[in-house]
N, C-alpha and C positions, 0 to 999 in steps of 0.2 A: 184629581183636583181637590184642593183643600176647601171643603164646604164652608167652614167657619170663616176662612179668608174671603171667599166669594160673598158671603152675607155681609161682612164688614165693609167691603169696598163697593157695594152696590150703590150707595148714596155718596160716593166719594166727592168731597169738596175740593175746590182749588187750594193750592198751598197758600198759607197766610204768612206774610213776612213783615216783621216789626223791626225796622232798623233804627235803633236808638243811638245815643251819643256814646254809650259805653258797652253796648251789647247788641247782638243780632239774635232774634228769636224767630224760629221757623216752625210751623205746625201744620198738620193736615188732619182733617176730621172726616169721618164717614157718618152720615145721618140717615137712619131708616126709621121713619115715624118719629117716635119720641126717644129713640135709642141713639145715643151719640157715642161713637168710638174714636179714640185717638189713634190714627194710623201711624203717625210719625211725629216726632218733635225733637228739636235740637237747639242748642244755645251756644253762642260763642262770645267771648269777651273781646272788646275793642280796647287796645292799649290807649289810655288817655293822652299819651305823649304824641300820638299821630293825629289827634283831632285838629291841631292847628295847621296841618299840612293837607289841604283838600285832595291833592293828587295822591299822596301816600295813603290817605284814609280810603279813598275810592278804590285804589288797587287792592288794599287789604280786604275791604268789604266784598268786592267781586270775587276774589280768590277764595275767601272763606265760604261764601254762598255756594260756589261750585263744589267745594270740598264737602259741605253739608249735604248737598244733593247726591254726590257720588257715594258717600258713606252711609247715608240714612236710608230709610224705607219709603221715601217720598215717591209718589206716583204722578206721572205727567209733568208738564211744564207750566200749566196755568197758575197764575199767582195774583193774589190781591194784596196790595201793600198800602201804606199810609204815608202821606207827606210828613216830614219832620215838623215839629211844632214851630221851629224858628223860620220855616218857609210858609207858614199859614197865618193869615191875618183874620182875627175874629173880633166882632164888636156887636153890641146890641143897639137897635134903632127903634125909635117910636115915630110912626108916621100918622099924620092927620088924615082924615077921610079923603080929602082932595089929593094928597100925596099917594095914598094907597091905590087910587084909581089909575095912577101913572107910575106903578111900582118899578117898572124896568128903568124908566128915565131917572127916577129918584135914586135908585141904587147905583146907577152909573155915576151920578153926581157925588154921592157919599164915598164911593170907592176912590174917586179922584181926590177928593178933599182930605179924607182921613188917612189914606195909604199911599197916595201919589201914584196909583195904578191907572192905566188906560183900560177901561172896561171893554173897549172894542177888540183888544188883543189879549187881555188877561182873563183869568178864570174867576167867576164869581157865582155864588149860590146863596140861598137863604132858607131858613126855617121860619115859618109863620107860627108864632107862639100863641097869639090870641089878643083879645082886647084888654087894655088896661086903662085905668082912670088917671089922668094927669090934670089936677085942678078941676075945672068944670068940664073938661073935654074927655072924650073916649078916643083913645088912639090904638093903633095896631102895633104890637110889639113883635120885632123880628130879630133873628140872629143872623148876621151877615158873615159869610165866609169868603175869603178872597186869597188868591195866590198868583204870583207872576208866572207867565207862560214859560219862561226859561227854566224855572225851578221844576215845573212839572215835566218838561221835556228831558231835563237832566236825570230826573228820577226814573222815568221810563227807560231811558237809554242805559242807565246802570242795571236795571232789571234784565234788559235784553242782553247786555254784555255778559251777565252771569248765566245766560242760557235759559232764562225764564220768559214766559209769554204773558204779559200783563193783561188781565181781563177786568180789572177794577182798581181805581185809585180812590182811597177812602181818606177820612179825616179822623185823627186820634180821638176827639171828643165823641164822635158817633160810634166808633169801635168800642170805646170804653163803656158807653151806655148800653150798647147792644149785648156786651158780655154779661151784664147784670139783668137786662130786660127779660131774658129767657126764663128766669126763675120766678117771674111774676105770674103765678098760676091762680092764686086765690083772688077773689074780688076785692077783699080788704087790702091786699098788697097793691092792687092797681089804683087804689084810692089814696095811697100814702104818698108823701113827698120825701124823697131821699136825695142826698148829695153824694156824688161819686168823686173822689179826690185821688188822682194818680200823681204820685211824687216821683219824678224822674231825676236824672242827673243835672239837667239844666232848667227844666220847666216843671211846674205843677199845673196840671189840668183839672179844673173844677167844673163839674157838670151837675146841674140841678134837674131832677126829673120828677114829674108827677104822673104816676101810672106808667103808661107806655109813651109818654111825650116828654121831649126835652124842653125845658123852660128857660134855662139860662146857662151860658158857657163863659168861662173866664180862663185865660192863660196868665199864669203868674211866673215871672222869670226868676224864680228861686227854686233851687233843687239841691241835690247832694253835693255838687261842686261848690256851692256856697258854704256848706259846712266844712269841707276840706280846706277851702281858702282861708276861712276864719281861724281854723286850728293852726294852719301853716303860719299865718301872721302872728298869732299869739305865742307860738312855741319856737318860731324862727327855723322851721324845717321846710322841706320841699312839699309840693302838693302830693306827690306819690307817698312820701313818708306820712303825711297827715292822713291819707286814705287808709294806710296800713294801721296806724294808731287808732283810727276810728273803728276799724274792724275788731281790734282787740277789745276796745271799750264795749262794743256791742255784744261781743261774745261773753264778756264778764257779766254784763247786765242780763243777758239771756240765762246764764247759769244761775243767777241769783233770783230772778223773777219767775216763779212757777205759780202764777196766778195773776189776776188783774183784768186789764181792759180788753184783751185781745179780740176774740171772735165769739159771737153768740153760741153758747153750747160748748165752747172750748176754753180751757183755763190757762193755756200757756201759749207763748208766741210761736211755738212749733217751727223755729228757724232751722236749727241743726239738731241732729240726734245727739244724745249724751256722748256717744263714742266720738262723733265728729268734734264736739266741743272740747273733749279731752285732748284729742290729737292736735287740733288747731291751737289750743292754748299752750300745749307743750312746745309746738313749733314756733309760736310767736312770742312766747314769754308773757310776763304780766307787767302792768303799768304801776309806776310808783304813785303815791298818793298826790304829790304836787302836780304831776303831769295830768293825772286823772281830773283834778279839780279845774285846772286851766281848760281842759277839753270840754268838761261839762258846762262851764260858763260860756265857752265859745259856741257850742252847739245850741245851748239854751237861747243865746242872743239871736241866732238866725231863726230858731224855731219860733220865738216870740214874734219876729218880723213876719214870718210866713203865716202864723196864726192871725195876726192883725189883718193881713190881706184877705185871708179866707173869711174872717169875721165880717169884713166889708161886703163880701159876696152874699153872706147870710142876710145882712142888713138890706142890701139892694133887693134881694128876692122877697123878703117879708113885707117890705114897703110896696113893691110893685104888684105882688100877687097877694093881696090882703085875704086873710082867712086860710091861707095854705101854710101850715106850720111844718117846718122841717123836723122829721122824727128821728132820722138816723143819718150817720155819715159812714160811707163804705170806702176804705182805703186800699189802694193798690199801688203798684210800681216798685221798682227796685229799692227805693229809699223808704218804703212804707214800714220797714222793720226797725226804723230808728226809734228806740224806746223813748228817748227824751222828747222827741218831736210829738209822738203820740200822746204822751202825758200832758204836754203843754196844750195840745189841741183839745184833749178831753176836758181840761179845766176851762178853757176859754169858750169853746163852742157850746158846752152844756147840752149835748145831745148824745144819744147812744152811738158808740163807735164800734165798728166791726172791721175785720180784715176781709178783703175780697177772697172768695174761693171759686175762681173761674172754672176749675175742673170738677166742681161738685156735681155728682150724678153721672159723670163720664165713665165709660169703660176704658180703663187704662191697664188692663190685664197684661198686655204684651209690651208695655212701655217701661223703659228704665231711665230715670232722670239722674242716675248715679248720685254723686255727692250733692247735687242741687235739689234733691227731693226734700221739701220742707213741710209737706203736709198741706199747707195753704197755697203755696206757689202763686201768690197774689201778683207777682211781677209779670205773669203771663196774661193778664186781663185784656190788654190791647190786642195781643196776637190772637187770642180766642175770639174776641169780638170781630176781628177781620175775617176769620174763618167762617163765622156765622152770617156774614153779610149776604142778604137776600134770602136767607133760609125761611124766615117766617112771613115774608111778604109785607112787612110793616114799612110803609113809605117814610115814616118819621125819621128813621135812622138810615135811610138808603140814599141820602144826599151824597153826591159824588162830584168832586171838582174835576172838570175836564177842560183841558187847555184849548187854546185857539186851534183851528183846523190843522195846522202843521203838526201839532202834537197829538191831536185827537185821533188821527189816523193810525197812530202807533198802538192804540188800545183796541182790543177786539171788542168793539161796541156791541156786536151781535151776541156776545157771550157774557156781557156784563151782568152781574147779579145785583 
């Protein structure tokens, strides 16, 4: 028997599965005390051309998950996954004292009015943030989460079709916060306010946290696809061509910028190795100056729009939670490597900007990310957060959307973390 393997698998966690719009990420951890090992991890790209065909996309996702399970070192079939952002409704509420005493009834009314959902058959949950002042009144601030029953059932059925056994359905904002929360060891860290911004292909998720508590969540329907569409429109090319051109521009920028805003203690974006940059640049060619300028302007326009939306979140937070100043912003997601976006955000937000390092402190000795190894790997933040669900016993981030009884029976509730 391999003793080292036995030690690493003793605290084996369920598989964590992050199904995004343009990629699938699967990871499994083992936790023994404060020692965290990565047992297995794999990532697959989803061709954006199939995203408009739900049936074709589902078939691909199921097939790819089965392949990842068969070819990887994943153990068991238990899985924790998250609903996609476009199937999750989030809003902040303020309730007067009288309303707070009848919180269940009040939330049902809000869900019906804001989202058109029937609270008797759909899934709702909330996080109680605390008391805030509104005029002369003190009200209770809540973050309301809701999803329709059919979306949850379909998600569970997809997991089961892929041969997995769902033991938890999570929400992306909670997984994102959890991936960072584990690093809050010092008392001074727990007293700071930070914002976590995950930039994906279709959505940007913004989570404000003070210490170990979530204070505010916002979904912004701007992501990498907006950059690609704007470039495609300005240059008169297809979306796929725009995506390839943006990859070229990003690699050129990475090659030129060896210093700047990236991560605390690190002076480069750490996206690709010099060898990868050289090989990719040779394969893709270089951009002419006129094309480059059009692309920079297109990306900047979308970046400014996203920065304005994030700035509004900052304004809401500072007005609502007076005296709590945001000290830093931590970026993650597949689009967090967009240099132009980060520079725009650094200028507009006027806070310290870091790139997330979800694998910091993990034992990755036997893991090989192949060409995807970037040092930071900030796009894995949600997947890592899913894998950590229930580990530290903190109820703040253990909110879980469970559908009506028809779907609830499909989740192993006795093993939910």
